[in-house]
C-alpha positions in Angstrom: 104.6 99.8 89.7 101.0 100.1 88.7 97.8 98.0 89.8 94.1 98.6 90.8 94.1 99.8 93.9 97.6 100.4 95.1 97.3 98.4 98.2 98.3 94.8 97.0 100.4 94.2 94.2 102.1 97.5 93.4 103.4 98.3 96.8 105.0 94.9 97.1 106.4 95.6 93.6 107.6 98.9 94.7 109.3 97.8 98.0 110.9 94.8 96.4 112.5 96.9 93.6 113.7 99.6 96.1 115.4 96.7 98.0 117.3 95.5 94.6 118.4 99.2 93.6 120.5 101.9 94.9 118.2 104.4 96.4 120.6 107.5 95.3 120.3 106.5 91.5 116.7 105.3 91.3 113.4 106.4 92.2 110.7 103.7 92.6 107.2 104.5 93.4 103.4 102.8 93.0 100.1 103.7 92.1 96.8 102.7 91.3 94.5 103.1 88.5 91.6 103.5 90.8 91.1 105.9 93.7 89.7 103.5 96.2 92.6 103.4 98.3 94.2 107.0 98.1 96.1 107.7 101.2 95.8 104.4 102.7 98.5 101.9 103.7 98.9 98.7 101.8 96.8 95.5 102.9 98.1 94.2 106.0 98.8 90.7 103.9 101.1 92.6 101.7 102.9 94.1 104.3 103.2 90.8 106.3 104.5 88.8 103.3 107.0 91.7 102.5 107.8 91.5 106.4 108.5 87.9 106.0 111.0 88.5 103.6 112.7 91.6 105.2 111.0 94.6 103.7 108.9 97.2 105.3 106.2 98.7 103.3 104.0 99.7 106.0 104.7 103.3 105.4 103.5 103.4 101.8 100.3 105.4 100.9 98.1 104.7 98.2 97.9 107.1 95.2 96.3 107.4 91.8 98.2 107.0 88.8 98.1 110.3 87.0 99.3 111.7 83.4 102.3 113.6 85.0 103.5 110.1 86.1 104.7 109.8 82.4 107.0 112.7 82.9 108.7 111.5 86.3 109.5 108.1 85.2 111.2 106.4 82.6 109.4 102.9 83.1 105.9 102.1 84.2 105.3 98.6 85.1 101.6 97.4 85.1 100.5 94.3 86.8 97.8 93.4 84.3 95.8 93.9 81.2 93.1 96.1 82.9 96.0 98.3 84.2 97.7 98.3 81.1 94.5 99.6 79.3 94.0 102.1 82.1 97.6 103.7 82.0 97.8 103.9 78.3 94.3 105.7 78.0 96.1 108.6 80.3 99.3 108.9 77.5 99.5 111.7 75.6 101.6 110.2 72.9 103.8 107.1 71.5 106.5 108.1 74.0 104.5 108.0 76.7 103.0 104.3 75.5 106.4 103.2 74.9 107.2 103.4 78.7 104.3 101.0 79.8 105.3 97.3 80.4 103.8 94.3 81.8 106.0 93.5 84.7 105.9 89.5 84.3 107.2 90.3 80.6 110.5 90.7 82.4 110.6 86.9 83.1 108.2 85.6 80.4 109.1 88.2 77.3 106.1 89.3 75.1 103.5 87.1 76.9 101.5 89.7 78.7 100.8 87.6 81.9 98.6 89.2 84.5 99.8 89.2 88.2 97.0 87.8 89.7 95.3 90.1 92.1 95.4 88.3 95.7 93.1 90.9 97.3 89.9 88.4 97.4 91.9 85.3 98.3 94.1 83.9 101.2 97.5 84.4 102.4 98.9 82.0 99.9 97.9 84.4 97.0 100.0 86.9 98.6 103.0 84.8 98.6 102.5 83.5 95.0 102.4 87.4 93.9 105.3 88.0 96.1 107.6 85.5 94.6 106.5 86.2 91.1 107.5 90.2 91.5 110.5 89.2 93.4 111.7 87.3 90.4 110.6 90.1 88.0 112.1 92.9 90.1 115.4 90.7 90.1 115.5 90.9 86.2 114.6 94.5 86.3 117.4 95.8 88.8 120.0 93.3 86.9 119.1 95.2 83.8 119.3 98.6 85.1 122.6 98.2 87.2 
C-alpha cells in the first residue's frame, strides 16, 4: 500500500487489508513515496478512524518505498496518480510495472480514481477514506483467498 507520506491513507489500507487476510499466508505493508514521515506513527486521525472500526494501526511506522519492494511484493497498490508515477519511476522492467495498481480500480475497474488525501481536511475525510479503502480491500481479500 503506497501513498505520499505513509501516515494517512496507506497505513489505513495496510491495517484494513491485514484484518481481512490470514497473516500466515500474506505479508501486507505500506510505504510512502516521499521521506517526510519516515519512522513516524500514522496521523492521529487515521489511528482514530481505524480504532473506531476495531483496528489498531498505532504501532505502524512510516517508511519510504524503495526499488527492492518490487522483489518483496506481488502487488503494489497506490492511492493516486502521483503515487503511481513515483512508484513506476523506480521500476526496473515491465514485470515491476505490472505489479503496480490503483487501489480503487478494485471497485471501479480501469478508472484510476484517486483516494483523496485527507491530511489537510477534517475528520470526515478520514472517515470517507476509510470506507473507500475498506470496500477496495474487501475485494482484494476476496480475490486473494
